[in-house]
C-alpha positions in Angstrom: -5.2 -25.6 -14.1 -4.0 -27.9 -16.8 -0.7 -29.4 -15.7 1.5 -31.9 -17.6 4.9 -33.3 -16.8 7.7 -34.5 -19.0 8.6 -37.5 -16.9 11.8 -39.6 -16.9 11.1 -43.3 -17.1 12.5 -43.9 -13.6 10.3 -41.3 -11.8 7.2 -42.0 -9.9 4.0 -39.9 -9.5 3.1 -38.4 -6.1 -0.4 -37.8 -4.8 -0.6 -34.3 -6.5 0.0 -35.6 -10.0 3.5 -34.1 -10.1 6.6 -36.2 -10.5 9.4 -36.4 -7.9 13.0 -37.5 -7.9 13.5 -41.2 -7.1 17.1 -40.8 -6.0 18.6 -42.1 -9.2 20.1 -38.7 -10.1 17.7 -38.0 -13.0 16.4 -34.9 -11.3 12.9 -33.7 -10.4 9.9 -32.7 -12.6 7.7 -31.3 -9.8 5.9 -28.1 -10.5 5.9 -25.3 -7.9 2.7 -25.3 -5.9 1.9 -21.7 -6.9 1.2 -22.9 -10.5 -2.0 -24.5 -9.2 -3.5 -21.0 -8.8 -3.5 -20.3 -12.6 -6.8 -20.7 -14.4 -7.4 -24.2 -15.7 -9.4 -23.1 -18.8 -7.0 -20.4 -20.1 -3.5 -21.6 -19.0 -1.5 -24.8 -19.6 1.7 -25.3 -17.6 4.1 -28.2 -18.0 7.6 -29.2 -17.1 10.2 -29.1 -20.0 12.8 -31.5 -18.9 13.9 -31.2 -15.3 14.9 -27.5 -15.2 12.4 -25.5 -17.2 8.6 -24.7 -17.0 6.6 -23.8 -20.1 3.5 -21.6 -19.6 1.0 -21.2 -22.4 -2.1 -19.0 -22.3 -4.8 -18.0 -24.6 -4.5 -14.4 -23.3 -8.1 -14.3 -22.1 -9.2 -13.4 -18.5 -11.5 -15.5 -16.5 -13.5 -12.6 -15.0 -16.0 -10.0 -16.1 -15.1 -6.8 -17.9 -16.7 -4.1 -20.1 -14.1 -5.1 -22.7 -15.8 -8.3 -23.5 -18.0 -8.0 -26.7 -21.4 -6.5 -26.3 -24.3 -5.1 -28.3 -23.0 -1.6 -27.6 -21.2 0.6 -30.0 -18.1 2.4 -28.7 -16.4 5.4 -30.4 -13.2 7.0 -29.3 -11.2 9.8 -30.9 -7.9 8.5 -32.2 -4.5 10.2 -32.1 -5.1 11.9 -35.4 -8.6 13.2 -34.5 -10.3 10.4 -36.3 -13.2 8.4 -34.9 -12.3 4.8 -34.0 -15.4 2.6 -33.7 -15.7 -0.7 -32.0 -18.8 -2.3 -33.5 -21.6 -4.2 -31.8 -21.9 -7.9 -31.4 -25.1 -9.8 -31.9 -25.3 -10.6 -28.2 -23.5 -9.7 -25.0 -20.6 -12.0 -24.0 -21.5 -13.9 -20.8 -18.7 -12.1 -19.0 -19.6 -8.6 -20.2 -20.5 -6.0 -17.6 -21.3 -2.3 -18.1 -18.4 0.0 -17.4 -18.4 1.5 -13.9 -14.9 3.0 -13.7 -14.3 4.0 -17.3 -16.9 4.9 -20.0 -17.6 3.9 -23.6 -16.0 7.1 -24.9 -12.8 6.6 -22.9 -12.3 2.8 -23.5 -9.6 1.6 -25.8 -10.7 0.2 -29.2 -11.4 -3.5 -29.6 -12.8 -6.3 -27.4 -11.2 -9.0 -25.4 -12.6 -11.8 -27.6 -11.2 -10.2 -30.8 -7.9 -11.7 -29.8 -7.4 -15.2 -31.3 -3.7 -15.8 -30.4 -1.7 -17.1 -27.5 1.3 -16.3 -25.4 4.1 -18.7 -24.4 6.7 -18.2 -21.7 9.5 -20.7 -20.6 11.2 -20.0 -17.3 13.6 -21.9 -15.1 11.9 -24.2 -12.6 14.3 -22.7 -10.0 15.0 -19.1 -11.0 17.9 -17.2 -9.6 18.7 -13.5 -9.1 20.9 -12.0 -11.9 24.2 -10.2 -11.2 22.5 -7.0 -12.2 18.9 -5.9 -12.8 17.5 -5.1 -16.3 14.7 -2.8 -17.4 11.3 -4.0 -18.6 10.2 -3.2 -22.1 6.8 -2.6 -23.8 4.4 -5.5 -24.2 3.9 -8.4 -21.9 6.3 -8.8 -19.0 4.3 -11.5 -17.1 1.3 -13.8 -17.1 -1.5 -13.4 -14.6 -3.3 -16.2 -12.9 -6.5 -15.2 -14.8 -4.9 -16.0 -18.2 -4.3 -12.5 -19.4 -0.9 -10.8 -19.5 0.8 -8.2 -17.3 2.3 -4.9 -18.7 4.6 -2.4 -16.9 3.8 1.2 -16.1 4.2 2.7 -19.6 1.6 3.2 -22.3 4.2 3.7 -25.1 8.0 4.3 -25.5 8.8 6.7 -22.6 5.1 7.5 -22.3 3.8 7.2 -18.8 0.5 5.4 -18.1 -1.1 8.6 -16.6 -2.9 9.6 -19.8 -4.4 6.2 -20.4 -5.7 5.5 -16.9 -9.1 6.7 -17.9 -9.4 3.7 -20.3 -8.8 1.1 -17.6 -11.7 -1.1 -16.4 -12.5 -1.8 -12.8 -9.7 -4.3 -12.6 -7.1 -1.9 -14.1 -6.9 -3.4 -17.6 -7.7 -2.5 -21.2 -7.2 -3.8 -24.7 -4.5 -3.1 -27.3 -2.3 -3.2 -29.2 -2.8 -7.0 -29.3 -4.7 -8.2 -26.3 -6.3 -7.4 -22.9 -3.7 -6.7 -20.2 -3.2 -5.3 -16.7 -1.1 -2.3 -15.7 -2.4 -1.7 -12.1 -3.5 -3.9 -9.1 -6.1 -6.2 -10.8 -8.9 -6.1 -8.3 -10.7 -9.0 -9.9 -8.3 -11.3 -8.1 -6.2 -9.3 -5.7 -7.4 -6.3 -3.6 -5.1 -5.2 -0.8 -4.2 -8.8 0.1 -1.6 -11.5 -0.3 -3.1 -13.3 -3.3 -0.9 -14.6 -6.1 -1.1 -12.2 -9.1 1.0 -14.2 -11.6 4.5 -14.8 -12.8 7.0 -12.3 -14.2 9.1 -13.3 -17.2 12.2 -13.8 -15.1 10.5 -16.7 -13.4 9.7 -15.1 -10.1 6.1 -15.1 -8.8 4.4 -11.8 -7.9 1.9 -11.4 -5.1 -0.5 -8.8 -3.9 0.5 -5.9 -1.6 0.6 -8.1 1.6 2.8 -11.0 2.4 1.6 -14.2 4.0 4.8 -14.5 6.1 3.9 -11.4 8.1 0.2 -10.9 7.4 0.8 -7.3 6.4 2.7 -5.1 4.0 6.4 -6.2 3.7 8.9 -3.5 4.8 12.0 -5.1 3.3 11.2 -4.9 -0.4 14.0 -4.0 -2.9 13.5 -1.4 -5.7 11.5 -4.0 -7.8 9.2 -4.9 -5.0 11.0 -8.2 -4.2 12.2 -9.9 -1.1 12.9 -13.4 0.2 10.4 -15.0 2.6 8.0 -17.9 2.8 4.6 -17.6 1.0 1.4 -19.5 1.2 2.9 -21.8 -1.5 6.1 -22.8 0.2 7.5 -23.3 3.7 11.0 -22.5 2.4 11.9 -18.9 2.0 12.3 -17.9 -1.6 12.6 -14.7 -3.6 9.3 -13.3 -5.0 7.8 -9.9 -6.0 4.9 -7.9 -4.5 2.7 -5.1 -5.8 4.3 -2.3 -3.9 2.0 -0.4 -1.4 2.9 2.9 -3.0 -0.1 5.0 -4.2 -0.1 6.0 -7.8 -2.3 8.9 -8.9 -3.9 9.1 -5.5 -5.8 5.8 -5.8 -4.0 3.0 -7.8 -1.1 0.6 -7.3 1.2 -0.3 -10.2 1.7 -4.0 -10.6 5.4 -3.9 -11.6 7.1 -0.5 -12.0 10.6 -1.8 -11.3 13.4 -3.7 -13.1 13.7 -7.5 -13.5 15.9 -8.9 -10.7 16.3 -12.2 -12.5 17.0 -12.9 -16.2 13.9 -12.1 -18.3 12.7 -14.6 -20.9 10.7 -13.7 -24.0 6.9 -13.9 -23.9 5.8 -14.7 -27.5 
């Protein structure tokens, strides 16, 4: 992962390349250990002063998918009955794989590498729970360790994901309207385990269905899948989310179907 710090002139570097407080009262610019899990080619993370962390990603995943460009032509019937065609590339992208869960006539239009933008999120370095929860909206609600973004459990305004599940690849993601994104447990990097999934826009990390503190599925989660315990990244108990071990459509697990328990920040 690319990490940079905004250092005060009286701070000193520790062995991990972070900067720690020297006792002068200027604060700390040390990044949370979990940020080391984010992909180094796709994500850049840096301190902004002593109280905020800026996360920037190119939006591309670091794993295989049938949504990378290929020499295949895909055609899907659009909402108005028109044919929407994703044309062929000259060669297959190195991370392209044939679809095994979805199929060419179910996949969403567009390829991963059609996206040529970026996403930026700034969160508190020490996020706190809000006095009340708030609902998630459409679009990106978090950034995954792979570099791509996380969406909630809706496919449109008040439109459940159910009808779009057929377009998801083996790691529960698809393209559109801007970029490739995950809705369900992304098996490319977490599959019924305690692996770090990413960070939600309120600044709290989200992990797989199991918790390192107990080695199994946590039983004390709140309505958003959050609780306070130690993780593999800290020996001090802290609030974090989990993918809830609740089956969706008989075989899937939604990444984040609940409300923000902290104060959400814009992903832009």
